[in-house]
C-alpha positions in Angstrom: 8.6 -35.2 -26.3 11.8 -35.0 -24.2 12.1 -32.3 -21.5 14.1 -32.1 -18.3 13.8 -29.6 -15.5 16.8 -28.5 -13.5 16.5 -26.6 -10.2 19.0 -23.7 -10.2 18.0 -22.2 -6.8 14.9 -21.6 -4.7 13.1 -19.7 -7.4 14.9 -20.3 -10.7 14.5 -23.3 -12.9 15.9 -24.4 -16.3 14.0 -26.7 -18.6 15.8 -28.4 -21.5 14.0 -29.7 -24.6 15.0 -32.1 -27.4 12.5 -31.9 -30.2 12.8 -34.4 -33.0 12.1 -33.3 -36.6 8.4 -34.6 -36.6 7.6 -32.7 -33.4 9.3 -29.6 -34.6 7.4 -29.9 -37.9 4.1 -30.1 -36.0 4.7 -26.8 -34.2 6.0 -25.2 -37.4 2.9 -26.3 -39.3 0.7 -24.2 -36.9 3.0 -21.1 -37.4 2.9 -21.6 -41.1 -0.9 -21.5 -41.1 -0.8 -18.2 -39.2 1.9 -16.7 -41.4 0.1 -17.7 -44.6 -2.8 -15.5 -43.7 -0.6 -12.4 -43.9 1.0 -13.3 -47.3 -0.2 -12.1 -50.8 0.9 -14.5 -53.6 0.2 -13.5 -57.3 -3.0 -15.3 -58.5 -4.5 -15.6 -55.1 -6.3 -13.3 -52.7 -4.4 -12.4 -49.5 -4.1 -15.4 -47.2 -5.9 -17.7 -49.6 -2.9 -19.4 -51.3 -2.5 -23.2 -50.7 -0.3 -24.1 -47.8 1.8 -26.3 -50.0 2.6 -23.3 -52.2 3.4 -21.1 -49.2 5.7 -23.8 -47.8 7.5 -24.1 -51.2 8.0 -20.4 -51.7 8.6 -19.2 -48.1 8.9 -22.3 -45.9 12.6 -22.3 -45.3 12.8 -18.5 -44.5 9.7 -18.7 -42.2 11.2 -21.7 -40.4 14.4 -20.0 -39.5 12.6 -16.7 -38.6 10.3 -18.5 -36.2 12.7 -20.8 -34.4 12.2 -18.9 -31.1 8.4 -18.9 -31.5 8.5 -22.7 -32.0 10.6 -23.1 -28.9 8.3 -20.8 -26.8 5.1 -22.5 -28.0 6.6 -25.9 -27.0 7.7 -24.5 -23.7 4.2 -23.1 -22.7 2.5 -26.4 -23.8 4.8 -28.3 -21.4 4.3 -25.8 -18.6 0.5 -26.1 -18.9 0.7 -29.9 -18.9 2.9 -29.8 -15.8 0.7 -27.2 -14.1 3.6 -25.0 -13.1 2.9 -21.4 -12.1 5.5 -19.1 -13.6 6.4 -15.6 -12.5 8.3 -13.1 -14.6 9.2 -13.6 -18.3 10.9 -16.9 -19.3 14.3 -16.5 -21.0 15.5 -18.6 -23.9 19.2 -19.2 -23.1 20.2 -21.6 -25.9 18.8 -22.8 -29.2 20.3 -25.2 -31.7 19.1 -27.1 -34.8 19.9 -30.7 -34.6 21.3 -32.8 -37.5 17.8 -34.2 -38.3 16.3 -30.6 -38.4 14.8 -30.9 -34.9 15.4 -28.4 -32.1 17.4 -28.5 -28.9 17.0 -25.6 -26.5 17.0 -24.4 -22.9 14.6 -21.9 -21.2 15.1 -20.5 -17.8 12.1 -19.3 -15.7 11.1 -18.3 -12.2 8.6 -19.8 -9.8 7.3 -19.0 -6.4 9.7 -20.7 -4.0 8.2 -23.6 -2.0 8.0 -23.1 1.8 8.0 -25.9 4.3 5.5 -24.9 7.0 5.9 -28.1 9.1 7.7 -26.0 11.8 5.3 -23.0 11.6 3.4 -23.8 14.9 6.7 -24.1 16.8 7.9 -20.8 15.4 4.7 -19.0 16.3 4.5 -20.7 19.8 7.9 -19.3 20.7 6.9 -15.8 19.8 5.5 -13.2 22.2 4.1 -10.1 20.7 3.0 -7.0 22.6 -0.3 -5.2 22.2 -1.7 -2.2 24.0 -5.1 -2.2 25.7 -6.4 1.3 26.1 -8.5 3.0 28.8 -9.8 6.5 28.4 -9.5 9.0 31.3 -12.1 11.6 32.0 -9.6 14.2 31.0 -9.3 12.6 27.5 -13.0 12.7 27.0 -13.3 16.3 28.3 -10.7 17.4 25.8 -12.8 16.0 22.9 -15.9 17.7 24.4 -14.0 21.0 24.6 -13.0 20.6 20.9 -16.7 20.0 20.0 -17.6 23.2 21.9 -15.0 25.1 20.0 -16.3 23.8 16.7 -19.8 25.1 17.7 -18.5 28.4 19.1 -19.8 31.9 18.4 -17.4 34.8 18.0 -17.4 38.5 19.0 -15.1 41.0 17.4 -13.0 42.9 20.0 -10.1 45.3 20.0 -7.8 44.0 22.8 -6.6 40.6 23.8 -8.1 40.6 27.4 -8.0 36.8 27.9 -6.7 33.6 26.4 -10.2 32.8 25.0 -9.5 34.7 21.8 -8.6 34.0 18.2 -6.0 36.3 16.8 -5.7 37.0 13.1 -2.3 38.4 12.2 0.1 39.1 9.3 3.3 37.1 9.9 6.7 37.9 8.4 9.5 35.3 8.8 13.1 36.3 8.8 16.4 34.4 8.8 20.0 35.6 8.7 19.9 35.5 4.9 16.3 36.2 3.8 13.0 37.8 4.6 9.8 36.1 3.5 6.7 37.7 2.3 3.9 38.4 4.9 1.4 35.6 5.3 -2.0 35.5 7.1 -1.8 33.6 10.4 -4.7 32.5 12.6 -4.4 31.0 16.1 -6.6 30.3 19.1 -4.6 31.3 22.2 -6.3 28.8 24.5 -5.5 25.8 22.3 -3.7 23.0 24.2 -0.8 23.0 21.8 -0.1 26.7 21.9 3.3 27.6 23.4 2.5 29.3 26.8 5.4 31.7 26.4 4.2 32.7 23.0 0.6 33.1 24.3 1.8 35.5 27.0 3.2 37.9 24.4 -0.3 38.7 23.1 -2.0 39.5 26.4 -3.3 43.1 26.5 -2.1 43.7 22.9 -4.6 45.4 20.5 -5.4 45.6 16.8 -2.4 47.2 15.0 0.2 46.2 17.5 3.4 44.4 16.3 5.1 41.7 18.1 8.7 40.5 17.4 9.8 37.1 18.7 11.8 34.0 17.8 9.3 31.7 19.7 7.4 29.1 17.8 3.6 29.4 18.4 3.2 25.6 18.7 5.0 23.5 21.2 7.7 21.6 19.3 10.8 19.6 20.1 14.2 21.4 20.1 15.0 22.7 16.7 18.3 22.1 15.0 21.0 24.8 14.9 20.2 25.5 11.2 16.7 26.6 12.2 17.5 28.5 15.4 18.0 31.9 13.9 14.4 32.3 12.7 12.5 35.3 13.9 9.0 36.4 13.3 7.0 39.6 13.3 3.3 39.5 13.9 1.0 42.4 13.1 -2.4 42.0 14.8 -5.2 42.5 12.3 -8.3 41.2 14.1 -9.2 39.8 17.5 -12.3 37.6 18.1 -13.6 36.6 21.6 -14.5 33.0 21.6 -17.8 32.1 23.3 -18.2 28.4 23.9 -21.7 26.9 24.1 -22.8 25.0 27.2 -22.7 21.2 27.0 -26.4 20.5 27.2 -28.6 17.8 25.9 -30.0 20.3 23.4 -26.5 20.8 21.9 -25.9 17.1 21.7 -29.2 16.6 19.9 -28.2 19.3 17.4 -24.7 18.1 16.6 -25.8 14.4 16.4 -28.8 15.4 14.2 -31.2 13.9 16.8 -29.5 10.5 16.9 -28.3 10.9 20.5 -30.6 12.4 23.1 -28.4 13.2 26.1 -24.9 14.3 27.1 -24.3 11.1 29.1 -25.2 9.0 26.1 -22.9 11.1 23.9 -20.0 10.5 26.3 -20.6 6.7 26.1 -20.7 7.0 22.3 -17.4 8.9 22.3 -15.8 6.3 24.5 -16.9 3.4 22.2 -15.8 5.2 19.0 -12.4 6.1 20.5 -11.7 2.7 21.8 -12.8 1.2 18.5 -10.3 3.5 16.7 -7.4 2.5 19.1 -8.3 -1.2 18.9 -8.3 -1.1 15.1 -4.9 0.7 15.3 -3.5 -2.0 17.6 -4.8 -4.8 15.3 -3.1 -3.2 12.3 0.2 -2.9 14.4 -0.2 -6.6 15.4 -0.7 -7.7 11.8 2.6 -5.9 10.8 4.4 -7.6 13.7 3.2 -11.0 12.6 4.3 -10.3 9.0 7.8 -9.3 10.3 7.9 -12.4 12.4 7.3 -14.7 9.4 9.6 -12.7 7.1 12.4 -13.0 9.7 11.9 -16.7 10.3 11.5 -18.0 6.7 14.7 -17.1 4.9 14.0 -16.7 1.2 15.8 -15.3 -1.8 13.3 -13.2 -3.7 12.9 -14.2 -7.3 15.1 -11.7 -9.3 12.4 -10.5 -11.7 9.8 -10.0 -9.0 12.3 -8.1 -6.8 13.4 -5.9 -9.8 9.8 -5.0 -10.7 9.0 -4.2 -7.0 12.1 -2.0 -6.7 11.2 -0.2 -9.9 7.6 0.4 -8.9 8.7 1.6 -5.4 11.4 3.9 -6.9 9.0 5.4 -9.3 6.5 6.1 -6.5 9.2 7.6 -4.1 10.6 9.7 -6.9 7.5 11.9 -6.7 8.0 12.7 -3.0 10.3 15.1 -1.0 13.2 14.6 -0.3 13.6 11.4 -2.4 13.1 13.3 -5.7 16.5 14.8 -5.2 18.2 11.3 -5.3 19.6 9.6 -8.4 17.7 6.6 -9.5 20.4 4.1 -8.5 20.7 5.7 -5.1 17.0 5.5 -4.5 16.9 1.9 -5.8 19.5 0.9 -3.2 17.5 2.7 -0.5 14.2 1.0 -1.3 15.7 -2.5 -2.0 15.5 -3.8 1.6 11.9 -2.7 1.8 11.1 -4.3 -1.6 12.8 -7.6 -0.5 10.5 -7.7 2.6 7.4 -7.0 0.4 8.3 -9.8 -2.0 9.1 -12.3 0.7 5.8 -11.5 2.5 3.9 -11.9 -0.8 5.5 -15.4 -1.3 4.8 -16.4 2.3 1.2 -15.2 2.1 0.6 -17.0 -1.3 2.2 -20.2 0.2 0.1 -20.0 3.4 -3.0 -19.8 1.3 -2.0 -22.9 -0.8 -0.6 -24.9 2.1 -3.5 -24.4 4.6 -6.3 -23.9 2.0 -7.1 -20.3 3.1 -8.7 -19.1 -0.1 -11.9 -17.0 0.4 -15.0 -19.2 0.3 -18.2 -18.3 -1.6 -19.9 -17.8 1.8 -17.2 -15.4 3.0 -17.4 -13.4 -0.2 -21.2 -13.2 0.0 -21.0 -12.1 3.6 -18.4 -9.4 2.8 -20.5 -8.2 -0.2 -23.6 -7.8 2.0 -21.6 -5.9 4.6 -20.4 -3.4 2.0 -23.9 -3.1 0.5 -25.3 -2.3 3.9 -22.5 0.1 4.7 -22.8 2.1 1.5 -26.5 1.5 1.0 -26.0 0.1 -2.5 -27.5 -3.0 -4.3 -25.6 -6.2 -3.7 -25.2 -6.8 -7.4 -23.6 -3.4 -7.9 -21.1 -4.3 -5.1 -20.4 -7.7 -6.7 -19.7 -6.1 -10.0 -17.3 -3.6 -8.4 -15.4 -6.3 -6.5 -15.1 -8.3 -9.7 -13.8 -5.5 -11.9 -12.0 -3.1 -9.5 -12.1 -4.5 -6.0 -8.8 -6.4 -6.1 -7.3 -4.3 -3.2 -10.4 -4.9 -1.0 -10.4 -8.6 -1.6 -6.6 -8.7 -0.9 -7.3 -7.0 2.4 -10.0 -9.5 3.2 -7.7 -12.4 2.4 -5.0 -10.9 4.7 -7.5 -10.7 7.5 -8.3 -14.3 7.1 -4.6 -15.2 7.2 -4.2 -13.0 10.3 -7.1 -14.7 12.0 -5.6 -18.1 11.2 -2.1 -17.2 12.6 -3.1 -15.0 15.6 -4.4 -17.7 18.0 -1.1 -19.6 17.6 0.9 -16.7 19.0 1.2 -15.5 22.7 -0.1 -11.9 22.9 1.1 -9.9 25.9 -1.2 -7.0 26.6 -0.4 -3.9 28.6 -2.8 -1.3 29.8 -2.4 2.3 28.5 -4.5 5.1 30.1 -5.0 8.1 27.8 
């Protein structure tokens, strides 16, 4: 059994085989047995004719029809023996019958490129990544409390806008130089923090039935482009509601927390903890992305062509369903997403290589701990969670694995924190 592997580049290999007649015959014998089951020969039930008769009647034709199958079967046996992990679909690039009726052929295939991590610690030690550490001001918490009051408001129908503590319901018609849009219902709370103050002032002392013409946007926005400047609006007031906010009392807190929190002070502490938890999670996600980018930038790899092509195709298909990308031609969109796809493939290779090199696969203990955590969170039996993870939980397990890689890499990097007060 003669085979020889040639390295074409980081990810592409070529394996050459020379199969003598006796070896070729052995592989053909297996194919002949399979094919004989499909044949009907007069005097015999389907698939029951003697193999010697099948060979005599159809052997030569079946041999030539199945040359590629013989080559592929031999290839996969060799790959299994060598323990090589292949990506993509192998390609038969040459196939010849030798003088003694053996086979000589080449097959090209792709593998995950090998990465030398001997300098990983040096690369990480040189890096300094920034991370925000948040502190919440009283004003920030008070804004949340005001929003909670608004959600628990009562309303009283009135005829005149006599303060900013009102909700206005209006019909709005939008006009541009070239078109006039159909009237739409529009609802806004004049005292909302994002309302444009100049827009708010237009409604003071106005009553039901009044019409207001303006080119002001109701929400504070950045400067609009010239194309959007000539938009004007007409508002016809239909209803006005006075907003009555409840007092922030312990009783209100007990009501909105369904009895889980007893006092306003305790609720403020709860808000602080939850908000800080949210921002901490956000920063950790940002830091993970920065570590990914750091590794992708420092380990120069050529993505395996088939893997890159598949990733570009998947990405293109997904983006094609979204505005404004659905207006682009497929080849234009492919070029647009290609750099992103390259980074995705390179990170996949780095991640897979890190797991192998540093033995970072998930342990049974880690899987059991994660299963219990999910079971407690969703109040489901552990066995049900295990079955879900086994059948459809690939994304969750991938996320857990990335967390393990992140926790392995993070201590090796200098993290510079800066305080941000919200």
